[in-house]
N, C-alpha and C positions, 0 to 999 in steps of 0.2 A: 479576459485574456485567455488564450488557448496556447498550449504547447504543441508545436508541430514537429512530428518525427518522420524520418524517412520510412517508407513502407517496408523496406527490405531489412528485417532483423535488427532494427535499432533498439537499444535498451534504454529505458527510463528508470532512474533511481528516485523513488518517491519517499519522502520522510513524513511519517505520521507522528504527531505530537499530541499527547493527552493534555487537555486543558480543562479548567473549571468553567463555571458559568460566566465569569468575567474574562475569559480567554487567557487566564494566567496559567503558565505551564505547571503541571502536577508532576514533580520530579520523582515522586514515589509511586507513580501509576504503573501497575503491572497487570492490567486487565488483558484477557485474551481477546484478540481482534481478528475478525474474519474479513478477508478480501475477496470480492467478486469482480469479474471483468465482463463487460459486454462490448463486443466489437472485435476488430481484427488485431487482437493481441493476446498474449498468454502470460500467466504469472510464472516467473522463473523461481521465485522464492520470497520468503519473509525472514527477517532477522532482527532480533531484539538486542544483540550484542551482549547477551548473558552467557558467559563461558560455561556456567553450570547447567544451562538448558540444553538437554540432549534431544529435544523433539525434532521432528522432521522439518527441515528448512524449506522443503519443496511443497509442504502442505499449504492450504489456503488459510490456516489459522495458526496464530503464534501469539505468545505473550509479549507485551511491551516490557522494556527494561529501562528503568529510570525515566519513565514517561515517554519513551520513543520507540519507534519501530520503523524499519526500512523495508520497502517493497521494491522488487525488481520486476519490471514489466517489459516484455519484448514484442515488437510488432511481428506479424505473421506473413507479410508480403502483399496484403490487400490494402486498399485505401478505405478511409472512413473514420467516423468518430469512435473513440474508445472511452467508455465510461468505467472508471475504477472506483468501486465503492468499498468503504471500510465501515464495519459495524461491530458492536459489542453490546451484550445485554445491559451492561452497566453504564454505557457512554452514549452520547449523541453521535449519530453517524456522520460520515463525511463522504464527499464525492469529488473527484477531479475528472475533467474531460480533456483528453488528449486527441490529437488528430494525426492519422497516418496518411501521408501523401507521397 
């Protein structure tokens, strides 16, 4: 399955969830997660919903809060595949492919 977005400044809200080896959510997960994007999109920001976290929400790194992190990705006006990757030194990485058309 592929999510298709309009190419003109559409925004996708991606939820990242920290899980264990059996894909069970880790509610206490607070690892720092890095987001990288390849393709016609830009990262608007990351948010972990921790009111005590004063780090820059527009940075490409942010800590998960209660095992979750939100990423906001916006298309740039061009068509093509968008690969959004999430990585952390302590976690298995993840990737989602979107399409701008």
